[in-house]
PDB file of N, CA, C and O in Angstrom:
ATOM      1  N   MET A   1     -36.908   7.259  14.795  1.00  0.00           N
ATOM      2  CA  MET A   1     -36.500   5.897  14.460  1.00  0.00           C
ATOM      3  C   MET A   1     -37.023   4.942  15.545  1.00  0.00           C
ATOM      4  O   MET A   1     -36.850   5.208  16.735  1.00  0.00           O
ATOM      5  N   THR A   2     -37.635   3.877  15.156  1.00  0.00           N
ATOM      6  CA  THR A   2     -38.185   2.937  16.122  1.00  0.00           C
ATOM      7  C   THR A   2     -37.085   2.017  16.640  1.00  0.00           C
ATOM      8  O   THR A   2     -35.992   1.948  16.080  1.00  0.00           O
ATOM      9  N   GLU A   3     -37.398   1.324  17.706  1.00  0.00           N
ATOM     10  CA  GLU A   3     -36.418   0.414  18.322  1.00  0.00           C
ATOM     11  C   GLU A   3     -36.063  -0.736  17.380  1.00  0.00           C
ATOM     12  O   GLU A   3     -34.910  -1.165  17.333  1.00  0.00           O
ATOM     13  N   LYS A   4     -37.042  -1.233  16.634  1.00  0.00           N
ATOM     14  CA  LYS A   4     -36.790  -2.335  15.708  1.00  0.00           C
ATOM     15  C   LYS A   4     -35.830  -1.904  14.600  1.00  0.00           C
ATOM     16  O   LYS A   4     -34.917  -2.649  14.244  1.00  0.00           O
ATOM     17  N   THR A   5     -36.035  -0.708  14.056  1.00  0.00           N
ATOM     18  CA  THR A   5     -35.150  -0.206  13.001  1.00  0.00           C
ATOM     19  C   THR A   5     -33.744   0.003  13.541  1.00  0.00           C
ATOM     20  O   THR A   5     -32.764  -0.287  12.854  1.00  0.00           O
ATOM     21  N   ARG A   6     -33.639   0.497  14.749  1.00  0.00           N
ATOM     22  CA  ARG A   6     -32.339   0.733  15.358  1.00  0.00           C
ATOM     23  C   ARG A   6     -31.584  -0.587  15.538  1.00  0.00           C
ATOM     24  O   ARG A   6     -30.375  -0.648  15.317  1.00  0.00           O
ATOM     25  N   LYS A   7     -32.294  -1.632  15.936  1.00  0.00           N
ATOM     26  CA  LYS A   7     -31.655  -2.932  16.131  1.00  0.00           C
ATOM     27  C   LYS A   7     -31.169  -3.521  14.808  1.00  0.00           C
ATOM     28  O   LYS A   7     -30.124  -4.171  14.762  1.00  0.00           O
ATOM     29  N   LEU A   8     -31.917  -3.298  13.744  1.00  0.00           N
ATOM     30  CA  LEU A   8     -31.525  -3.848  12.449  1.00  0.00           C
ATOM     31  C   LEU A   8     -30.276  -3.165  11.888  1.00  0.00           C
ATOM     32  O   LEU A   8     -29.553  -3.767  11.094  1.00  0.00           O
ATOM     33  N   ARG A   9     -30.018  -1.938  12.282  1.00  0.00           N
ATOM     34  CA  ARG A   9     -28.900  -1.186  11.717  1.00  0.00           C
ATOM     35  C   ARG A   9     -27.562  -1.595  12.317  1.00  0.00           C
ATOM     36  O   ARG A   9     -26.527  -1.425  11.672  1.00  0.00           O
ATOM     37  N   PHE A  10     -27.557  -2.121  13.517  1.00  0.00           N
ATOM     38  CA  PHE A  10     -26.310  -2.458  14.187  1.00  0.00           C
ATOM     39  C   PHE A  10     -26.147  -3.974  14.298  1.00  0.00           C
ATOM     40  O   PHE A  10     -27.126  -4.720  14.333  1.00  0.00           O
ATOM     41  N   ILE A  11     -24.910  -4.401  14.351  1.00  0.00           N
ATOM     42  CA  ILE A  11     -24.626  -5.831  14.480  1.00  0.00           C
ATOM     43  C   ILE A  11     -24.906  -6.262  15.915  1.00  0.00           C
ATOM     44  O   ILE A  11     -24.479  -5.607  16.866  1.00  0.00           O
ATOM     45  N   ASP A  12     -25.610  -7.343  16.059  1.00  0.00           N
ATOM     46  CA  ASP A  12     -25.934  -7.869  17.379  1.00  0.00           C
ATOM     47  C   ASP A  12     -24.729  -8.632  17.919  1.00  0.00           C
ATOM     48  O   ASP A  12     -24.308  -9.630  17.334  1.00  0.00           O
ATOM     49  N   GLU A  13     -24.180  -8.165  19.030  1.00  0.00           N
ATOM     50  CA  GLU A  13     -22.981  -8.792  19.591  1.00  0.00           C
ATOM     51  C   GLU A  13     -23.244 -10.208  20.083  1.00  0.00           C
ATOM     52  O   GLU A  13     -22.358 -11.061  20.021  1.00  0.00           O
ATOM     53  N   ASN A  14     -24.447 -10.464  20.569  1.00  0.00           N
ATOM     54  CA  ASN A  14     -24.760 -11.807  21.057  1.00  0.00           C
ATOM     55  C   ASN A  14     -24.731 -12.834  19.926  1.00  0.00           C
ATOM     56  O   ASN A  14     -24.369 -13.990  20.148  1.00  0.00           O
ATOM     57  N   ARG A  15     -25.106 -12.424  18.731  1.00  0.00           N
ATOM     58  CA  ARG A  15     -25.100 -13.351  17.597  1.00  0.00           C
ATOM     59  C   ARG A  15     -23.692 -13.617  17.078  1.00  0.00           C
ATOM     60  O   ARG A  15     -23.435 -14.680  16.513  1.00  0.00           O
ATOM     61  N   THR A  16     -22.780 -12.671  17.258  1.00  0.00           N
ATOM     62  CA  THR A  16     -21.441 -12.806  16.686  1.00  0.00           C
ATOM     63  C   THR A  16     -20.417 -13.345  17.671  1.00  0.00           C
ATOM     64  O   THR A  16     -19.242 -13.455  17.324  1.00  0.00           O
ATOM     65  N   LYS A  17     -20.823 -13.682  18.888  1.00  0.00           N
ATOM     66  CA  LYS A  17     -19.872 -14.202  19.879  1.00  0.00           C
ATOM     67  C   LYS A  17     -19.191 -15.476  19.385  1.00  0.00           C
ATOM     68  O   LYS A  17     -17.985 -15.643  19.571  1.00  0.00           O
ATOM     69  N   GLY A  18     -19.943 -16.369  18.764  1.00  0.00           N
ATOM     70  CA  GLY A  18     -19.360 -17.607  18.242  1.00  0.00           C
ATOM     71  C   GLY A  18     -18.346 -17.341  17.156  1.00  0.00           C
ATOM     72  O   GLY A  18     -17.298 -17.986  17.108  1.00  0.00           O
ATOM     73  N   LEU A  19     -18.644 -16.403  16.287  1.00  0.00           N
ATOM     74  CA  LEU A  19     -17.696 -16.065  15.222  1.00  0.00           C
ATOM     75  C   LEU A  19     -16.441 -15.424  15.778  1.00  0.00           C
ATOM     76  O   LEU A  19     -15.347 -15.673  15.272  1.00  0.00           O
ATOM     77  N   GLN A  20     -16.575 -14.608  16.804  1.00  0.00           N
ATOM     78  CA  GLN A  20     -15.409 -13.976  17.411  1.00  0.00           C
ATOM     79  C   GLN A  20     -14.487 -15.028  18.003  1.00  0.00           C
ATOM     80  O   GLN A  20     -13.267 -14.904  17.903  1.00  0.00           O
ATOM     81  N   LYS A  21     -15.051 -16.063  18.621  1.00  0.00           N
ATOM     82  CA  LYS A  21     -14.232 -17.134  19.187  1.00  0.00           C
ATOM     83  C   LYS A  21     -13.532 -17.918  18.085  1.00  0.00           C
ATOM     84  O   LYS A  21     -12.381 -18.322  18.250  1.00  0.00           O
ATOM     85  N   ASP A  22     -14.209 -18.138  16.968  1.00  0.00           N
ATOM     86  CA  ASP A  22     -13.610 -18.876  15.858  1.00  0.00           C
ATOM     87  C   ASP A  22     -12.426 -18.130  15.262  1.00  0.00           C
ATOM     88  O   ASP A  22     -11.449 -18.757  14.852  1.00  0.00           O
ATOM     89  N   TRP A  23     -12.493 -16.801  15.206  1.00  0.00           N
ATOM     90  CA  TRP A  23     -11.452 -15.999  14.563  1.00  0.00           C
ATOM     91  C   TRP A  23     -10.351 -15.572  15.524  1.00  0.00           C
ATOM     92  O   TRP A  23      -9.410 -14.899  15.103  1.00  0.00           O
ATOM     93  N   GLN A  24     -10.435 -15.940  16.797  1.00  0.00           N
ATOM     94  CA  GLN A  24      -9.483 -15.455  17.786  1.00  0.00           C
ATOM     95  C   GLN A  24      -8.054 -15.893  17.477  1.00  0.00           C
ATOM     96  O   GLN A  24      -7.142 -15.072  17.571  1.00  0.00           O
ATOM     97  N   GLY A  25      -7.828 -17.129  17.122  1.00  0.00           N
ATOM     98  CA  GLY A  25      -6.484 -17.621  16.881  1.00  0.00           C
ATOM     99  C   GLY A  25      -6.031 -17.494  15.437  1.00  0.00           C
ATOM    100  O   GLY A  25      -4.951 -17.971  15.090  1.00  0.00           O
ATOM    101  N   TYR A  26      -6.826 -16.870  14.598  1.00  0.00           N
ATOM    102  CA  TYR A  26      -6.515 -16.797  13.172  1.00  0.00           C
ATOM    103  C   TYR A  26      -5.266 -15.976  12.900  1.00  0.00           C
ATOM    104  O   TYR A  26      -4.456 -16.369  12.059  1.00  0.00           O
ATOM    105  N   GLY A  27      -5.081 -14.855  13.577  1.00  0.00           N
ATOM    106  CA  GLY A  27      -3.908 -14.007  13.361  1.00  0.00           C
ATOM    107  C   GLY A  27      -2.624 -14.705  13.754  1.00  0.00           C
ATOM    108  O   GLY A  27      -1.611 -14.580  13.066  1.00  0.00           O
ATOM    109  N   LYS A  28      -2.655 -15.437  14.854  1.00  0.00           N
ATOM    110  CA  LYS A  28      -1.464 -16.161  15.310  1.00  0.00           C
ATOM    111  C   LYS A  28      -1.074 -17.239  14.313  1.00  0.00           C
ATOM    112  O   LYS A  28       0.108 -17.403  14.013  1.00  0.00           O
ATOM    113  N   SER A  29      -2.038 -17.968  13.802  1.00  0.00           N
ATOM    114  CA  SER A  29      -1.722 -19.043  12.860  1.00  0.00           C
ATOM    115  C   SER A  29      -1.201 -18.478  11.544  1.00  0.00           C
ATOM    116  O   SER A  29      -0.313 -19.068  10.928  1.00  0.00           O
ATOM    117  N   GLN A  30      -1.741 -17.344  11.105  1.00  0.00           N
ATOM    118  CA  GLN A  30      -1.256 -16.721   9.873  1.00  0.00           C
ATOM    119  C   GLN A  30       0.168 -16.223  10.040  1.00  0.00           C
ATOM    120  O   GLN A  30       0.978 -16.368   9.124  1.00  0.00           O
ATOM    121  N   ALA A  31       0.494 -15.638  11.190  1.00  0.00           N
ATOM    122  CA  ALA A  31       1.854 -15.162  11.445  1.00  0.00           C
ATOM    123  C   ALA A  31       2.826 -16.336  11.488  1.00  0.00           C
ATOM    124  O   ALA A  31       3.917 -16.255  10.924  1.00  0.00           O
ATOM    125  N   LEU A  32       2.449 -17.410  12.140  1.00  0.00           N
ATOM    126  CA  LEU A  32       3.310 -18.588  12.218  1.00  0.00           C
ATOM    127  C   LEU A  32       3.526 -19.192  10.837  1.00  0.00           C
ATOM    128  O   LEU A  32       4.646 -19.576  10.502  1.00  0.00           O
ATOM    129  N   PHE A  33       2.487 -19.279  10.044  1.00  0.00           N
ATOM    130  CA  PHE A  33       2.605 -19.800   8.683  1.00  0.00           C
ATOM    131  C   PHE A  33       3.539 -18.924   7.854  1.00  0.00           C
ATOM    132  O   PHE A  33       4.357 -19.443   7.094  1.00  0.00           O
ATOM    133  N   GLY A  34       3.429 -17.613   7.990  1.00  0.00           N
ATOM    134  CA  GLY A  34       4.309 -16.694   7.266  1.00  0.00           C
ATOM    135  C   GLY A  34       5.763 -16.868   7.652  1.00  0.00           C
ATOM    136  O   GLY A  34       6.643 -16.822   6.793  1.00  0.00           O
ATOM    137  N   ILE A  35       6.026 -17.067   8.935  1.00  0.00           N
ATOM    138  CA  ILE A  35       7.402 -17.275   9.400  1.00  0.00           C
ATOM    139  C   ILE A  35       7.957 -18.578   8.851  1.00  0.00           C
ATOM    140  O   ILE A  35       9.113 -18.625   8.431  1.00  0.00           O
ATOM    141  N   VAL A  36       7.158 -19.632   8.845  1.00  0.00           N
ATOM    142  CA  VAL A  36       7.610 -20.923   8.317  1.00  0.00           C
ATOM    143  C   VAL A  36       7.925 -20.816   6.831  1.00  0.00           C
ATOM    144  O   VAL A  36       8.951 -21.326   6.380  1.00  0.00           O
ATOM    145  N   VAL A  37       7.064 -20.166   6.069  1.00  0.00           N
ATOM    146  CA  VAL A  37       7.300 -20.001   4.631  1.00  0.00           C
ATOM    147  C   VAL A  37       8.555 -19.168   4.392  1.00  0.00           C
ATOM    148  O   VAL A  37       9.340 -19.483   3.498  1.00  0.00           O
ATOM    149  N   LEU A  38       8.756 -18.120   5.171  1.00  0.00           N
ATOM    150  CA  LEU A  38       9.946 -17.283   5.040  1.00  0.00           C
ATOM    151  C   LEU A  38      11.212 -18.072   5.347  1.00  0.00           C
ATOM    152  O   LEU A  38      12.218 -17.918   4.654  1.00  0.00           O
ATOM    153  N   MET A  39      11.176 -18.907   6.369  1.00  0.00           N
ATOM    154  CA  MET A  39      12.348 -19.723   6.713  1.00  0.00           C
ATOM    155  C   MET A  39      12.664 -20.715   5.598  1.00  0.00           C
ATOM    156  O   MET A  39      13.834 -20.904   5.264  1.00  0.00           O
ATOM    157  N   ILE A  40      11.664 -21.344   5.024  1.00  0.00           N
ATOM    158  CA  ILE A  40      11.890 -22.281   3.921  1.00  0.00           C
ATOM    159  C   ILE A  40      12.498 -21.547   2.733  1.00  0.00           C
ATOM    160  O   ILE A  40      13.424 -22.055   2.100  1.00  0.00           O
ATOM    161  N   PHE A  41      11.991 -20.363   2.424  1.00  0.00           N
ATOM    162  CA  PHE A  41      12.525 -19.566   1.319  1.00  0.00           C
ATOM    163  C   PHE A  41      13.977 -19.181   1.581  1.00  0.00           C
ATOM    164  O   PHE A  41      14.816 -19.282   0.686  1.00  0.00           O
ATOM    165  N   LEU A  42      14.278 -18.743   2.794  1.00  0.00           N
ATOM    166  CA  LEU A  42      15.653 -18.351   3.125  1.00  0.00           C
ATOM    167  C   LEU A  42      16.605 -19.543   3.070  1.00  0.00           C
ATOM    168  O   LEU A  42      17.726 -19.413   2.578  1.00  0.00           O
ATOM    169  N   LEU A  43      16.181 -20.681   3.559  1.00  0.00           N
ATOM    170  CA  LEU A  43      17.027 -21.877   3.497  1.00  0.00           C
ATOM    171  C   LEU A  43      17.275 -22.299   2.056  1.00  0.00           C
ATOM    172  O   LEU A  43      18.392 -22.687   1.713  1.00  0.00           O
ATOM    173  N   ALA A  44      16.262 -22.230   1.211  1.00  0.00           N
ATOM    174  CA  ALA A  44      16.438 -22.573  -0.201  1.00  0.00           C
ATOM    175  C   ALA A  44      17.367 -21.573  -0.885  1.00  0.00           C
ATOM    176  O   ALA A  44      18.185 -21.964  -1.716  1.00  0.00           O
ATOM    177  N   PHE A  45      17.252 -20.296  -0.548  1.00  0.00           N
ATOM    178  CA  PHE A  45      18.099 -19.252  -1.120  1.00  0.00           C
ATOM    179  C   PHE A  45      19.560 -19.467  -0.728  1.00  0.00           C
ATOM    180  O   PHE A  45      20.450 -19.394  -1.576  1.00  0.00           O
ATOM    181  N   VAL A  46      19.803 -19.730   0.547  1.00  0.00           N
ATOM    182  CA  VAL A  46      21.169 -19.970   1.029  1.00  0.00           C
ATOM    183  C   VAL A  46      21.721 -21.247   0.411  1.00  0.00           C
ATOM    184  O   VAL A  46      22.872 -21.272  -0.023  1.00  0.00           O
ATOM    185  N   TYR A  47      20.933 -22.290   0.364  1.00  0.00           N
ATOM    186  CA  TYR A  47      21.379 -23.559  -0.215  1.00  0.00           C
ATOM    187  C   TYR A  47      21.748 -23.384  -1.686  1.00  0.00           C
ATOM    188  O   TYR A  47      22.725 -23.970  -2.152  1.00  0.00           O
ATOM    189  N   HIS A  48      20.986 -22.594  -2.411  1.00  0.00           N
ATOM    190  CA  HIS A  48      21.228 -22.389  -3.839  1.00  0.00           C
ATOM    191  C   HIS A  48      22.569 -21.696  -4.082  1.00  0.00           C
ATOM    192  O   HIS A  48      23.288 -22.065  -5.010  1.00  0.00           O
ATOM    193  N   PHE A  49      22.911 -20.716  -3.280  1.00  0.00           N
ATOM    194  CA  PHE A  49      24.136 -19.957  -3.508  1.00  0.00           C
ATOM    195  C   PHE A  49      25.351 -20.533  -2.796  1.00  0.00           C
ATOM    196  O   PHE A  49      26.477 -20.236  -3.195  1.00  0.00           O
ATOM    197  N   VAL A  50      25.173 -21.334  -1.771  1.00  0.00           N
ATOM    198  CA  VAL A  50      26.310 -21.909  -1.044  1.00  0.00           C
ATOM    199  C   VAL A  50      26.727 -23.228  -1.676  1.00  0.00           C
ATOM    200  O   VAL A  50      27.921 -23.510  -1.773  1.00  0.00           O
ATOM    201  N   MET A  51      25.798 -24.016  -2.094  1.00  0.00           N
ATOM    202  CA  MET A  51      26.134 -25.336  -2.645  1.00  0.00           C
ATOM    203  C   MET A  51      26.462 -25.266  -4.105  1.00  0.00           C
ATOM    204  O   MET A  51      26.766 -26.289  -4.719  1.00  0.00           O
TER     205      MET A  51
END
């Protein structure tokens, strides 16, 4: 296998550094959004049965 073929088979880390930085905070924002949606659902559920 030549060096050029070997390079084409693997992802170049230097090219994906920008994408890695963009996706770094994505998990935190998704978790926070999920918690907010869950709290709204729970408040609506409690309000429905208490009031």
